[in-house]
C-alpha positions in Angstrom: 0.0 -0.9 -24.6 3.7 -1.0 -24.3 5.3 -4.1 -25.8 8.6 -5.6 -26.8 9.1 -8.9 -28.7 10.8 -11.9 -27.1 11.4 -14.8 -29.6 8.5 -13.5 -31.6 6.0 -13.3 -28.7 4.9 -9.8 -27.8 5.5 -8.8 -24.2 2.8 -6.7 -22.5 4.1 -4.3 -19.8 0.8 -2.7 -19.0 0.2 -3.2 -15.2 -3.6 -2.9 -15.6 -3.7 -5.9 -18.1 -6.3 -3.9 -19.9 -5.7 -5.6 -23.3 -7.1 -8.9 -22.0 -5.4 -10.6 -24.9 -4.5 -14.2 -25.8 -1.9 -13.0 -28.2 0.6 -11.4 -25.7 2.5 -12.5 -22.7 2.6 -10.2 -19.6 5.9 -9.2 -18.1 6.7 -10.2 -14.6 6.6 -6.6 -13.4 3.1 -6.1 -15.0 1.8 -9.3 -13.3 3.3 -8.4 -9.9 1.8 -4.9 -10.0 -1.6 -6.2 -11.1 -1.6 -9.0 -8.5 -0.4 -6.6 -5.7 -3.4 -4.4 -6.4 -5.8 -7.3 -6.2 -4.3 -8.8 -3.0 -3.9 -5.6 -1.0 -0.1 -6.0 -1.3 0.0 -9.6 0.0 2.3 -10.8 -2.7 5.9 -11.4 -3.4 8.0 -12.3 -6.5 10.8 -14.7 -5.8 13.3 -16.9 -7.7 13.9 -20.6 -7.3 17.4 -21.3 -8.5 18.0 -24.9 -9.7 21.7 -24.0 -10.5 23.8 -25.0 -13.4 23.4 -28.8 -12.9 20.2 -30.6 -13.5 18.2 -31.4 -10.3 14.6 -32.1 -9.4 14.1 -29.4 -6.8 15.0 -25.8 -5.8 14.0 -24.0 -2.7 14.2 -20.5 -1.4 13.2 -18.9 1.9 11.1 -15.7 1.6 11.4 -13.3 4.5 10.2 -9.7 5.3 6.5 -10.6 4.7 4.7 -9.1 7.6 1.3 -10.1 6.1 1.9 -13.9 6.6 -0.4 -15.3 9.3 -0.8 -18.8 10.8 -3.8 -19.5 8.5 -2.5 -17.7 5.4 -3.2 -19.4 2.1 -0.4 -18.6 -0.3 -1.0 -19.4 -4.0 2.2 -19.8 -6.1 2.4 -19.3 -9.8 5.4 -20.0 -12.1 6.1 -17.0 -14.3 7.7 -17.9 -17.6 7.5 -16.7 -21.2 8.1 -20.3 -22.3 4.9 -22.2 -21.4 6.1 -25.3 -23.3 9.2 -25.5 -21.1 7.2 -25.3 -17.9 4.8 -28.0 -19.1 7.6 -30.3 -20.3 9.3 -30.0 -16.9 6.0 -30.8 -15.2 7.0 -28.2 -12.6 4.9 -27.7 -9.4 5.5 -25.3 -6.5 4.9 -26.0 -2.8 4.6 -23.4 0.0 5.7 -24.6 3.4 7.2 -23.6 6.8 5.0 -20.5 7.3 6.4 -18.2 10.0 3.8 -15.6 11.2 4.9 -12.1 10.4 8.1 -13.2 8.7 7.7 -15.5 5.6 7.7 -19.0 4.2 9.6 -21.5 2.1 9.0 -21.8 -1.7 10.0 -25.2 -3.2 9.8 -25.8 -7.0 9.7 -29.5 -7.9 9.8 -31.0 -11.4 9.4 -34.6 -12.6 12.0 -34.0 -15.2 15.2 -32.4 -13.8 15.7 -28.7 -14.5 18.4 -26.1 -14.3 18.5 -22.3 -14.2 16.3 -19.8 -12.4 12.5 -19.7 -12.3 10.4 -16.8 -11.1 7.6 -17.6 -8.7 4.8 -15.2 -7.9 3.3 -15.9 -4.4 -0.1 -14.4 -3.7 -1.4 -14.4 -0.1 -5.2 -14.6 0.3 
């Protein structure tokens, strides 16, 4: 298992997630590769940028997703190595404005205002 430490937390880069461990955090690339294999490629990793100033929402439009259909169910997940931060921000993600064969809008909302960039994995099922 390939790993590298981040603030004392081991980072697992194995795209099979074979370790099945509670002691490591998977890298974004490992998760994207793993999820893409499960979903038949119906996934995309995107970034919601809150910017340098504190705000309660950030949105991004995702395009180039030919797998998106009128009845697509897209499940978003915030990817972070700092679970405490995500919980403190009380962040949630909403998928909206589906355009068949094109894409959708990803909006990250948080009760407490945030700043910076957050990676969002969107899995289409």
